[in-house]
C-alpha positions, 0 to 999 in steps of 0.5 A, a space after each residue: 786812928 782806930 780799927 773802926 776807921 779802917 773798916 769804914 775806909 775799906 767799905 767806902 773805898 769799895 762802894 764809893 757811896 756814903 749812903 750805901 756804905 753807911 747802910 752796910 756798916 749799920 751806922 749813920 751817914 754823918 757818923 761815917 762822914 765824921 770818921 773819914 774826915 778824922 782819918 784824913 785829918 790824922 793822915 794829912 791827905 785827902 783820901 776821897 773826892 766827890 764825883 756827882 753823888 758818889 765819891 772816888 779814891 784820890 791817888 793818896 786814897 788808892 795807895 792807902 787802900 792797898 795797905 788797908 786791904 792787906 792789913 785787914 785781910 790778915 787780921 780778919 783771917 787771924 780772927 777766923 782762925 782763932 774761931 776755928 779753934 773753938 769750932 766757930 768757923 763761919 761764912 758763906 760759900 757759893 759753889 758752882 758744880 757740874 750736873 754730874 758731880 752734884 749728885 755724888 761727889 760734891 755732897 760727899 765732900 761737903 758732908 765731910 767738910 762739915 763733919 771736920 769744921 762744923 756747920 758754921 760755913 753755909 754752902 750754897 750749890 748751883 748747877 751748870 755746864 763747865 763753860 758757864 761755870 767758868 764764866 760765873 766764877 770770873 764774874 763773881 756769880 760764884 764767889 768761891 769755888 767752881 767744879 768744872 772741866 779744865 779750860 785752857 788760856 785762863 791765866 787768872 784761874 787756878 785748876 786743881 784736879 779732884 775727881 776723874 770719870 771713866 770714858 765708856 761705851 753706852 749701848 741699847 739693851 741687846 747690842 752685841 757689844 754688851 756681851 764683851 768684857 771690854 771693847 777697843 775702838 776697832 770693835 766700833 767699826 760699822 757703828 753709828 757713834 754719838 758723843 759730846 759736842 766739839 767746842 766744849 772741854 769734854 767734847 774736845 777731849 773725846 775728839 782727840 781720842 777719836 782722831 788718835 784712833 781714826 774713829 768718826 762720830 757725831 759730836 752732837 750732845 752736851 751731857 750724859 743725861 741726853 745721851 742716855 735718853 737717846 741710847 734708851 731708844 736707839 737702834 742696835 747699830 748705835 752707841 755712844 762714847 760718854 763718861 760714866 756718871 750718875 747722869 746715866 742712872 735713870 737709863 741703866 735698865 734700858 742701856 748697857 755700859 761697856 768698859 774700853 780697853 785700858 790700853 787705849 783709854 785710862 780709867 781716869 780719863 776725864 778729870 774734874 777740877 776745882 777752879 778758883 781765882 789765883 790772886 784774889 782774897 780768900 777768906 778762911 772759909 774759902 781757904 779751908 774749903 780749898 785745902 780740905 777738897 785738895 786732900 779729900 780722898 774720894 770714897 770708893 762708892 761715890 764715883 761709878 766704875 766700869 770693870 773689864 768683866 762687868 760694870 759696878 752697880 750705882 751707889 
């Protein structure tokens, strides 16, 4: 028995098709068949049985597969760690991110990660909303890490907070609210308030705040960009409760952002989480990325903040 046979066995157990497995292993199908027959002969048990044009693991094969996968995973991780010592950590990461962090926080994180580990790990970033990102992680569209809002009742997923956004009040230019250093929910009486759609993580989060203070709002928007566009042409009696993100940057010449009294809503209101599968194998590229992200100090100029006297300019 040798390592090649074990790697061949692992690939065949994953694909359950000799031709496909041989192609991915860059060997001929007869060579793969010979290696598996030799392995079965040495072990004294059948590992695969034919099922049409495919094969499937026997009960012996299923039991052996668990040991082989564990052993090769640890071996692969050891090899990657040794390569890391020489600056040759490599791999591919598919990262799904919220629109609101792919323009500031996520690029800063990836840049810092490459500065620390080198450019051997290729990071591909895709954008979406929280719920599609979570589903994409579960069905392996994103095979490594997803940054999204927290979603309850997902026992297979692990959520780690990495950055927080501030809840603010957005108003059209000229609004009376813009003259205040900060507002409380009592100041919003008489205003037509818009915010995030209910049924989304951020919408439900804001909804709980609205219920706490007895405030009624139209929960009819999905993101800051569409709310910013609405505010840019809104009437003076309209406003929006939204998080202060780069999605508002194109509209800051036509709208004003006002802080909310921190006694009512903390500055770190809406946490964005790094989400990954709890039990599944993490290669060294993924493992190092997760560890680095959890320790990454968010630069002060990356996340927009609105103070009690004025709102900071965009970075």
